[in-house]
C-alpha positions in Angstrom: -3.0 1.7 -18.4 -5.8 4.2 -19.1 -7.3 5.0 -22.7 -10.0 7.4 -23.3 -11.0 7.5 -27.1 -13.5 10.2 -27.9 -15.3 10.4 -24.2 -18.2 12.5 -23.6 -20.5 12.9 -20.4 -23.5 14.4 -20.6 -25.8 14.9 -17.4 -29.7 15.0 -17.9 -29.7 15.3 -21.7 -28.0 19.0 -21.6 -24.9 19.7 -19.8 -21.9 18.1 -21.2 -19.4 17.7 -18.2 -17.0 16.2 -21.0 -16.6 16.6 -24.0 -14.6 14.3 -27.1 -11.7 13.7 -23.9 -9.0 11.5 -25.6 -5.7 10.4 -24.2 -3.3 7.7 -22.9 -1.7 7.0 -19.6 1.2 4.2 -19.5 1.2 1.4 -17.1 3.5 2.9 -14.1 3.1 6.4 -15.2 1.9 9.5 -12.9 -0.2 12.4 -13.9 -1.7 15.1 -12.8 -5.4 16.5 -14.0 -6.0 20.1 -13.7 -8.3 22.9 -14.4 -10.9 25.2 -13.2 -13.6 24.2 -10.3 -16.0 22.7 -12.7 -13.8 21.9 -15.6 -14.8 17.9 -15.5 -11.7 16.4 -13.3 -14.0 14.7 -10.7 -16.9 13.6 -13.8 -13.7 12.2 -15.5 -12.4 10.2 -12.5 -16.1 8.8 -11.7 -16.1 7.4 -15.5 -12.5 5.9 -14.2 -14.1 4.5 -10.6 -17.0 3.2 -12.9 -19.4 5.1 -10.6 -20.4 7.1 -14.0 -20.7 5.3 -17.4 -19.9 7.8 -20.6 -22.4 9.3 -22.9 -20.3 8.2 -25.3 -16.5 7.1 -26.6 -14.8 4.2 -24.7 -12.8 4.1 -21.3 -10.3 1.4 -21.2 -8.6 0.2 -18.1 -5.5 -2.4 -18.7 -7.2 -3.2 -22.3 -10.9 -3.4 -20.9 -13.8 -1.2 -21.7 -15.2 -1.1 -18.1 -18.2 0.3 -19.5 -18.6 -3.8 -21.1 -18.3 -4.9 -17.4 -21.2 -7.1 -16.0 -22.8 -5.6 -12.8 -21.3 -8.4 -11.0 -17.9 -7.7 -12.5 -18.0 -3.9 -11.4 -17.0 -4.7 -7.2 -14.3 -6.9 -8.2 -13.3 -4.0 -10.7 -13.6 -1.6 -8.3 -11.1 -3.5 -5.9 -8.2 -3.1 -8.1 -8.6 0.3 -7.9 -7.0 2.7 -4.9 -9.1 6.1 -4.3 -8.1 8.6 -2.2 -10.7 11.5 -1.3 -10.3 15.3 -0.4 -12.5 14.4 2.8 -11.1 11.5 3.9 -14.2 9.5 4.2 -13.1 7.9 7.0 -15.1 6.0 9.7 -14.9 8.1 13.1 -16.1 5.1 15.4 -13.4 2.8 14.2 -9.5 2.7 14.8 -7.0 3.5 12.0 -6.4 0.2 12.2 -10.0 -0.8 11.4 -10.4 1.7 8.5 -6.9 0.7 6.6 -8.2 -3.2 6.8 -11.6 -2.1 5.7 -11.3 -3.1 2.3 -9.8 -6.4 3.1 -12.1 -7.3 5.3 -15.0 -7.1 3.0 -13.1 -9.1 0.7 -12.4 -11.8 3.3 -9.1 -11.9 3.4 -7.6 -13.9 6.2 -7.2 -12.1 9.5 -3.6 -12.6 9.9 -2.3 -11.8 6.4 -4.8 -8.6 6.7 -3.0 -7.5 9.5 0.1 -7.8 7.7 -0.8 -5.8 5.4 -2.6 -3.0 6.9 0.6 -2.6 9.2 2.6 -2.6 6.1 0.7 0.1 4.6 0.2 2.3 8.0 4.2 2.1 8.2 4.7 3.5 4.6 2.6 6.5 5.4 4.2 7.1 8.5 1.5 6.0 11.0 2.0 2.6 12.3 2.6 4.0 15.7 -0.8 5.4 15.3 -2.6 2.0 14.8 -5.2 2.0 17.4 -5.9 5.7 17.7 -9.2 6.9 16.3 -9.5 9.4 13.4 -11.1 12.2 15.7 -7.5 12.2 17.4 -5.6 12.6 14.3 -4.7 16.1 12.7 -6.2 16.9 9.1 -2.7 15.7 7.5 -2.8 12.1 9.2 -6.3 11.3 8.4 -5.5 12.1 4.7 -2.7 9.6 5.2 -4.8 7.1 6.8 -6.9 7.7 3.7 -4.0 6.9 1.5 -2.9 3.5 3.6 -6.4 2.5 3.0 -6.0 3.0 -1.0 -3.0 1.2 -1.1 -3.4 -1.4 1.3 -4.6 -3.8 -1.4 -1.9 -3.1 -3.7 -4.0 -1.6 -6.6 -2.0 -1.4 -10.0 -4.1 2.1 -10.2 -4.3 4.5 -7.4 -7.0 7.7 -8.4 -6.7 11.1 -6.4 -9.4 13.9 -6.2 -8.3 16.8 -4.6 -6.3 15.3 -2.2 -4.4 17.9 -0.5 -7.2 20.5 -0.8 -7.9 21.2 2.9 -3.7 21.1 3.5 -1.6 23.8 3.9 1.6 23.9 1.3 3.9 21.5 3.1 1.3 19.0 4.4 0.2 19.3 0.6 3.9 18.4 -0.4 4.6 15.7 2.2 1.1 13.9 0.7 2.0 14.4 -3.1 5.7 12.9 -2.5 3.9 9.5 -0.9 2.1 9.5 -4.1 5.6 9.5 -5.7 7.0 7.1 -3.8 4.1 4.5 -4.6 4.2 5.9 -8.2 8.2 4.9 -7.9 7.4 1.3 -7.3 5.2 0.8 -10.4 1.5 1.8 -9.5 0.1 3.8 -11.9 -1.4 7.3 -10.3 -3.4 9.9 -11.2 -4.2 12.4 -8.9 -6.9 15.6 -9.6 -5.4 18.8 -8.4 -6.3 22.6 -8.6 -3.0 23.3 -7.0 -1.2 24.3 -10.1 2.2 25.9 -8.5 2.6 22.7 -6.4 2.3 20.3 -9.6 3.8 22.4 -11.9 7.1 21.9 -9.6 6.5 18.2 -8.9 7.6 17.7 -13.0 5.4 15.1 -13.5 2.9 14.8 -16.9 -0.4 17.4 -16.8 -3.6 17.3 -18.4 -5.6 20.3 -18.5 -9.0 20.4 -18.6 -11.2 23.4 -19.7 -15.1 23.6 -19.4 -15.0 19.5 -20.0 -12.6 19.5 -22.9 -8.8 18.5 -23.0 -6.9 21.5 -23.9 -3.6 20.8 -23.0 -1.3 17.6 -22.5 2.4 18.5 -21.0 4.9 16.1 -20.6 6.6 16.1 -17.8 9.5 18.6 -17.9 
């Protein structure tokens, strides 16, 4: 599903955020990406989102070199990926329902089908009963669940999450990671960047460890 072949990413001609990264992630696999702040986790995810382009090497998703995508193809590519951010990036003047529906609205999905998908996604994260609420009325953990529902409403083959539990207490962090495992069980490929080593070690999935932009360990699930 994901292949990094000798990938490097340099900013400003000098700072090397990633250096000679090589790994593969199988379709339907769940993988954690970890490392210290500044290790390169976010840069790696940004390459997968096609928000950045590699300075060298190739990034392949489903067999396609995404650096070769024509500019007109990039929006379609991004719609095939679900992304969860640490700060949720919700629209606080819109209801929970409308926040989750936003990707479907942008792509012009028929309203009845969009509503069905939104409610199914909210049901999966346990928030169907809050569909009319505004995000400000929700707890931090509930806001993160809305962000996850929005990320999966398109039924993406690939789900990426950048420090999704960074603002949550240990129990909520475990609950959110369990949601990612639930989506992985139905076939979604999941990659989660997290510095919470105690939590991700306990969950027993493959771990990719970055240090100063280099992949220093690739540990299979115990």
